[in-house]
Every structure is written in C-alpha cells, then in structure tokens.
MOPAC internal coordinates of N, CA, C and O (Angstrom, degrees):
PM7 1SCF
backbone

  N    0.0000 0     0.00 0     0.00 0    0    0    0
  C    1.4428 1     0.00 0     0.00 0    1    0    0
  C    1.5272 1   108.62 1     0.00 0    2    1    0
  O    1.2310 1   120.96 1   -47.01 1    3    2    1
  N    1.3032 1   115.76 1   132.99 1    3    2    1
  C    1.4631 1   121.25 1   178.72 1    5    3    2
  C    1.5178 1   107.73 1  -108.06 1    6    5    3
  O    1.2310 1   120.69 1   -46.88 1    7    6    5
  N    1.3041 1   116.29 1   133.12 1    7    6    5
  C    1.4557 1   120.82 1   177.99 1    9    7    6
  C    1.5084 1   110.63 1  -115.81 1   10    9    7
  O    1.2310 1   120.90 1   -19.64 1   11   10    9
  N    1.2927 1   115.88 1   160.36 1   11   10    9
  C    1.4534 1   120.33 1   178.98 1   13   11   10
  C    1.5154 1   109.90 1  -136.57 1   14   13   11
  O    1.2310 1   121.03 1   -16.11 1   15   14   13
  N    1.3014 1   115.63 1   163.89 1   15   14   13
  C    1.4546 1   120.92 1  -179.55 1   17   15   14
  C    1.5186 1   108.73 1  -127.06 1   18   17   15
  O    1.2310 1   121.16 1   -52.29 1   19   18   17
  N    1.3154 1   115.39 1   127.71 1   19   18   17
  C    1.4533 1   120.69 1   175.78 1   21   19   18
  C    1.5160 1   106.48 1  -136.44 1   22   21   19
  O    1.2310 1   120.51 1   -41.60 1   23   22   21
  N    1.2801 1   116.63 1   138.40 1   23   22   21
  C    1.4543 1   120.65 1  -178.45 1   25   23   22
  C    1.5244 1   109.16 1  -128.78 1   26   25   23
  O    1.2310 1   120.95 1   -40.74 1   27   26   25
  N    1.3026 1   115.79 1   139.26 1   27   26   25
  C    1.4538 1   121.26 1   175.86 1   29   27   26
  C    1.5207 1   108.44 1  -119.54 1   30   29   27
  O    1.2310 1   120.83 1   -32.74 1   31   30   29
  N    1.3146 1   116.01 1   147.26 1   31   30   29
  C    1.4607 1   120.63 1   177.78 1   33   31   30
  C    1.5246 1   108.24 1  -136.98 1   34   33   31
  O    1.2310 1   120.22 1   -24.89 1   35   34   33
  N    1.3317 1   117.18 1   155.11 1   35   34   33
  C    1.4606 1   119.28 1   178.88 1   37   35   34
  C    1.5229 1   111.23 1   -67.00 1   38   37   35
  O    1.2310 1   120.97 1   -29.17 1   39   38   37
  N    1.2834 1   115.75 1   150.83 1   39   38   37
  C    1.4632 1   122.67 1   177.00 1   41   39   38
  C    1.5322 1   107.33 1   -73.14 1   42   41   39
  O    1.2310 1   120.39 1   -72.40 1   43   42   41
  N    1.3224 1   116.86 1   107.60 1   43   42   41
  C    1.4637 1   121.23 1  -174.45 1   45   43   42
  C    1.5229 1   112.86 1   -65.03 1   46   45   43
  O    1.2310 1   120.20 1   143.35 1   47   46   45
  N    1.3164 1   117.23 1   -36.65 1   47   46   45
  C    1.4667 1   119.37 1   178.49 1   49   47   46
  C    1.5257 1   110.49 1   -62.21 1   50   49   47
  O    1.2310 1   120.48 1   140.65 1   51   50   49
  N    1.3326 1   116.69 1   -39.35 1   51   50   49
  C    1.4638 1   120.94 1   177.92 1   53   51   50
  C    1.5218 1   110.80 1   -66.52 1   54   53   51
  O    1.2310 1   119.80 1   140.42 1   55   54   53
  N    1.3288 1   117.98 1   -39.58 1   55   54   53
  C    1.4620 1   120.77 1   178.72 1   57   55   54
  C    1.5274 1   111.77 1   -64.06 1   58   57   55
  O    1.2310 1   120.26 1   137.97 1   59   58   57
  N    1.3281 1   117.10 1   -42.03 1   59   58   57
  C    1.4653 1   120.13 1   178.37 1   61   59   58
  C    1.5301 1   110.91 1   -65.29 1   62   61   59
  O    1.2310 1   120.94 1   139.91 1   63   62   61
  N    1.3154 1   115.80 1   -40.09 1   63   62   61
  C    1.4599 1   120.39 1   179.88 1   65   63   62
  C    1.5283 1   110.44 1   -63.02 1   66   65   63
  O    1.2310 1   120.46 1   136.74 1   67   66   65
  N    1.3316 1   116.72 1   -43.26 1   67   66   65
  C    1.4598 1   120.40 1  -179.31 1   69   67   66
  C    1.5223 1   112.25 1   -73.07 1   70   69   67
  O    1.2310 1   119.96 1   154.35 1   71   70   69
  N    1.3196 1   117.68 1   -25.65 1   71   70   69
  C    1.4641 1   119.79 1  -179.62 1   73   71   70
  C    1.5269 1   111.79 1   -69.51 1   74   73   71
  O    1.2310 1   120.06 1   159.04 1   75   74   73
  N    1.3148 1   117.49 1   -20.96 1   75   74   73
  C    1.4682 1   119.69 1   179.05 1   77   75   74
  C    1.5224 1   111.54 1   -63.92 1   78   77   75
  O    1.2310 1   119.72 1   153.33 1   79   78   77
  N    1.3292 1   118.14 1   -26.67 1   79   78   77
  C    1.4691 1   119.44 1   177.08 1   81   79   78
  C    1.5286 1   110.29 1   -66.07 1   82   81   79
  O    1.2310 1   120.10 1   144.21 1   83   82   81
  N    1.3331 1   117.42 1   -35.79 1   83   82   81
  C    1.4644 1   120.36 1   176.43 1   85   83   82
  C    1.5243 1   110.75 1   -68.82 1   86   85   83
  O    1.2310 1   120.80 1   137.49 1   87   86   85
  N    1.3072 1   116.08 1   -42.51 1   87   86   85
  C    1.4691 1   120.11 1   179.87 1   89   87   86
  C    1.5265 1   109.75 1   -62.38 1   90   89   87
  O    1.2310 1   120.30 1   146.26 1   91   90   89
  N    1.3184 1   117.04 1   -33.74 1   91   90   89
  C    1.4573 1   121.10 1   179.29 1   93   91   90
  C    1.5290 1   111.80 1   -73.21 1   94   93   91
  O    1.2310 1   119.74 1   143.85 1   95   94   93
  N    1.3312 1   118.10 1   -36.15 1   95   94   93
  C    1.4653 1   121.62 1  -176.54 1   97   95   94
  C    1.5271 1   113.09 1   -74.31 1   98   97   95
  O    1.2310 1   119.62 1   146.37 1   99   98   97
  N    1.3131 1   118.33 1   -33.63 1   99   98   97
  C    1.4631 1   120.82 1  -175.80 1  101   99   98
  C    1.5273 1   113.34 1   -62.28 1  102  101   99
  O    1.2310 1   118.31 1   131.78 1  103  102  101
  N    1.3427 1   120.83 1   -48.22 1  103  102  101
  C    1.4674 1   119.38 1   178.49 1  105  103  102
  C    1.5284 1   113.23 1   -66.99 1  106  105  103
  O    1.2310 1   120.49 1   161.13 1  107  106  105
  N    1.3235 1   116.66 1   -18.87 1  107  106  105
  C    1.4673 1   120.40 1  -179.89 1  109  107  106
  C    1.5272 1   111.99 1   -84.58 1  110  109  107
  O    1.2310 1   120.10 1  -175.91 1  111  110  109
  N    1.3362 1   117.42 1     4.09 1  111  110  109
  C    1.4554 1   120.18 1   173.79 1  113  111  110
  C    1.5204 1   115.87 1   106.27 1  114  113  111
  O    1.2310 1   119.34 1   179.73 1  115  114  113
  N    1.3176 1   118.87 1    -0.27 1  115  114  113
  C    1.4654 1   120.42 1   178.49 1  117  115  114
  C    1.5235 1   109.43 1   -70.94 1  118  117  115
  O    1.2310 1   120.86 1   -38.52 1  119  118  117
  N    1.3178 1   115.96 1   141.48 1  119  118  117
  C    1.4554 1   120.27 1   178.14 1  121  119  118
  C    1.5240 1   108.69 1   -87.13 1  122  121  119
  O    1.2310 1   120.81 1   -44.62 1  123  122  121
  N    1.3116 1   116.05 1   135.38 1  123  122  121
  C    1.4636 1   120.90 1  -176.50 1  125  123  122
  C    1.5205 1   111.50 1   -59.89 1  126  125  123
  O    1.2310 1   119.84 1   145.12 1  127  126  125
  N    1.3209 1   117.91 1   -34.88 1  127  126  125
  C    1.4669 1   121.02 1  -179.18 1  129  127  126
  C    1.5222 1   112.11 1   -69.23 1  130  129  127
  O    1.2310 1   120.12 1   160.05 1  131  130  129
  N    1.3254 1   117.38 1   -19.95 1  131  130  129
  C    1.4633 1   120.67 1  -178.11 1  133  131  130
  C    1.5301 1   113.49 1   -95.12 1  134  133  131
  O    1.2310 1   119.82 1   173.20 1  135  134  133
  N    1.3164 1   117.94 1    -6.80 1  135  134  133
  C    1.4618 1   120.26 1   179.20 1  137  135  134
  C    1.5234 1   109.62 1   -75.45 1  138  137  135
  O    1.2310 1   119.84 1   -40.21 1  139  138  137
  N    1.3205 1   117.91 1   139.79 1  139  138  137
  C    1.4613 1   120.04 1  -178.55 1  141  139  138
  C    1.5294 1   111.66 1   -71.28 1  142  141  139
  O    1.2310 1   121.13 1   -30.17 1  143  142  141
  N    1.3080 1   115.45 1   149.83 1  143  142  141
  C    1.4620 1   121.31 1   175.59 1  145  143  142
  C    1.5164 1   107.34 1   -88.02 1  146  145  143
  O    1.2310 1   120.57 1   -50.09 1  147  146  145
  N    1.3087 1   116.52 1   129.91 1  147  146  145
  C    1.4573 1   120.78 1  -179.04 1  149  147  146
  C    1.5167 1   110.11 1  -111.95 1  150  149  147
  O    1.2310 1   121.28 1   -35.75 1  151  150  149
  N    1.3052 1   115.15 1   144.25 1  151  150  149
  C    1.4571 1   122.12 1   175.14 1  153  151  150
  C    1.5244 1   108.26 1   -98.20 1  154  153  151
  O    1.2310 1   119.81 1   -29.85 1  155  154  153
  N    1.3313 1   117.96 1   150.15 1  155  154  153
  C    1.4584 1   119.61 1   175.77 1  157  155  154
  C    1.5230 1   110.52 1   -61.29 1  158  157  155
  O    1.2310 1   120.81 1   -37.86 1  159  158  157
  N    1.3160 1   116.05 1   142.14 1  159  158  157
  C    1.4577 1   120.09 1   179.63 1  161  159  158
  C    1.5213 1   112.53 1  -112.70 1  162  161  159
  O    1.2310 1   120.11 1   165.04 1  163  162  161
  N    1.3074 1   117.40 1   -14.96 1  163  162  161
  C    1.4561 1   121.69 1  -179.15 1  165  163  162
  C    1.5179 1   108.56 1  -118.65 1  166  165  163
  O    1.2310 1   120.95 1   -51.72 1  167  166  165
  N    1.3207 1   115.79 1   128.28 1  167  166  165
  C    1.4541 1   121.05 1  -179.00 1  169  167  166
  C    1.5237 1   109.98 1  -123.35 1  170  169  167
  O    1.2310 1   121.11 1   -26.81 1  171  170  169
  N    1.3193 1   115.48 1   153.19 1  171  170  169
  C    1.4607 1   122.17 1   177.13 1  173  171  170
  C    1.5140 1   109.22 1  -124.26 1  174  173  171
  O    1.2310 1   121.40 1   -25.16 1  175  174  173
  N    1.3186 1   114.93 1   154.84 1  175  174  173
  C    1.4614 1   118.57 1   172.88 1  177  175  174
  C    1.5119 1   108.64 1   -71.90 1  178  177  175
  O    1.2310 1   120.51 1   -51.34 1  179  178  177
  N    1.3145 1   116.64 1   128.66 1  179  178  177
  C    1.4527 1   120.45 1  -179.76 1  181  179  178
  C    1.5251 1   111.30 1   -84.94 1  182  181  179
  O    1.2310 1   120.12 1   154.19 1  183  182  181
  N    1.3186 1   117.37 1   -25.81 1  183  182  181
  C    1.4536 1   121.08 1   179.04 1  185  183  182
  C    1.5243 1   107.94 1  -105.59 1  186  185  183
  O    1.2310 1   120.02 1   -65.76 1  187  186  185
  N    1.2896 1   117.56 1   114.24 1  187  186  185
  C    1.4544 1   121.08 1  -178.16 1  189  187  186
  C    1.5195 1   111.73 1   -95.12 1  190  189  187
  O    1.2310 1   120.43 1  -118.97 1  191  190  189
  N    1.3146 1   116.78 1    61.03 1  191  190  189
  C    1.4660 1   119.68 1  -178.71 1  193  191  190
  C    1.5216 1   109.92 1  -109.45 1  194  193  191
  O    1.2310 1   120.66 1   -27.45 1  195  194  193
  N    1.2961 1   116.34 1   152.55 1  195  194  193
  C    1.4498 1   122.88 1   175.75 1  197  195  194
  C    1.5192 1   108.22 1  -111.45 1  198  197  195
  O    1.2310 1   121.16 1   -53.14 1  199  198  197
  N    1.3156 1   115.39 1   126.86 1  199  198  197
  C    1.4549 1   119.51 1  -179.94 1  201  199  198
  C    1.5193 1   109.87 1   -85.84 1  202  201  199
  O    1.2310 1   120.06 1   -38.13 1  203  202  201
  N    1.3342 1   117.49 1   141.87 1  203  202  201
  C    1.4512 1   120.61 1   178.92 1  205  203  202
  C    1.5306 1   111.08 1   -65.02 1  206  205  203
  O    1.2310 1   119.69 1   -31.18 1  207  206  205
  N    1.3311 1   118.20 1   148.82 1  207  206  205
  C    1.4699 1   121.13 1  -179.34 1  209  207  206
  C    1.5363 1   113.00 1   -57.44 1  210  209  207
  O    1.2310 1   119.89 1   145.09 1  211  210  209
  N    1.3199 1   117.82 1   -34.91 1  211  210  209
  C    1.4683 1   120.06 1   179.84 1  213  211  210
  C    1.5308 1   110.72 1   -62.98 1  214  213  211
  O    1.2310 1   120.33 1   143.87 1  215  214  213
  N    1.3075 1   116.98 1   -36.13 1  215  214  213
  C    1.4606 1   120.56 1   177.87 1  217  215  214
  C    1.5205 1   111.05 1   -73.71 1  218  217  215
  O    1.2310 1   120.23 1   142.04 1  219  218  217
  N    1.3212 1   117.17 1   -37.96 1  219  218  217
  C    1.4542 1   120.69 1   179.67 1  221  219  218
  C    1.5341 1   112.49 1   -63.73 1  222  221  219
  O    1.2310 1   119.88 1   153.42 1  223  222  221
  N    1.3294 1   117.84 1   -26.58 1  223  222  221
  C    1.4648 1   121.14 1   177.44 1  225  223  222
  C    1.5221 1   111.36 1   -67.25 1  226  225  223
  O    1.2310 1   120.13 1   156.25 1  227  226  225
  N    1.3273 1   117.36 1   -23.75 1  227  226  225
  C    1.4589 1   122.29 1  -177.43 1  229  227  226
  C    1.5254 1   112.77 1   -93.75 1  230  229  227
  O    1.2310 1   120.15 1   179.17 1  231  230  229
  N    1.3299 1   117.32 1    -0.83 1  231  230  229
  C    1.4537 1   121.57 1  -176.68 1  233  231  230
  C    1.5223 1   110.17 1   -74.74 1  234  233  231
  O    1.2310 1   120.48 1   -46.12 1  235  234  233
  N    1.3350 1   116.69 1   133.88 1  235  234  233
  C    1.4614 1   121.60 1   177.87 1  237  235  234
  C    1.5231 1   111.48 1   -82.79 1  238  237  235
  O    1.2310 1   121.06 1   142.08 1  239  238  237
  N    1.3294 1   115.58 1   -37.92 1  239  238  237
  C    1.4511 1   119.72 1  -174.19 1  241  239  238
  C    1.5166 1   109.12 1  -152.63 1  242  241  239
  O    1.2310 1   119.87 1   -41.16 1  243  242  241
  N    1.3224 1   117.84 1   138.84 1  243  242  241
  C    1.4624 1   121.34 1   174.33 1  245  243  242
  C    1.5203 1   108.36 1  -120.87 1  246  245  243
  O    1.2310 1   121.19 1   -32.18 1  247  246  245
  N    1.3171 1   115.33 1   147.82 1  247  246  245
  C    1.4557 1   121.84 1   178.23 1  249  247  246
  C    1.5144 1   106.92 1  -120.32 1  250  249  247
  O    1.2310 1   120.44 1   -54.79 1  251  250  249
  N    1.3194 1   116.76 1   125.21 1  251  250  249
  C    1.4643 1   120.24 1  -179.17 1  253  251  250
  C    1.4970 1   110.52 1  -112.85 1  254  253  251
  O    1.2310 1   120.10 1   180.00 1  255  254  253

C-alpha cells in the first residue's frame, strides 16, 4: 500500500482582508461576543510538490 501526504492551509491574505470588517465593526459599537464566527473559505496547497507521472498512474483517487 502506498500512502501520500497532502496538506491544505487557509489563505492568510484572505483572512487578514476579511478581519478588517471586524476591526471596523468594533469601534462602531458592535459587541465582540455578538459577532459571527467565520470559517476560512479559501484554501491553498501547503506542499508545493509535483508528483512524477509514473506515480500518478498508480493513484486511486485525487482530490482537487
């Protein structure tokens, strides 16, 4: 059995950009406990490797 490792991480630039909406709401009187919790919506591949074609022929399933 051959195993592989792939890791995804949130797009940090997108998270910082979206956090500015929270920074804007707090001075305007919004309570921090009432702000909604958001999950990251954009992810990037954390491992930037290219698999050889011979290995890709043996892959059962790929997730993009």
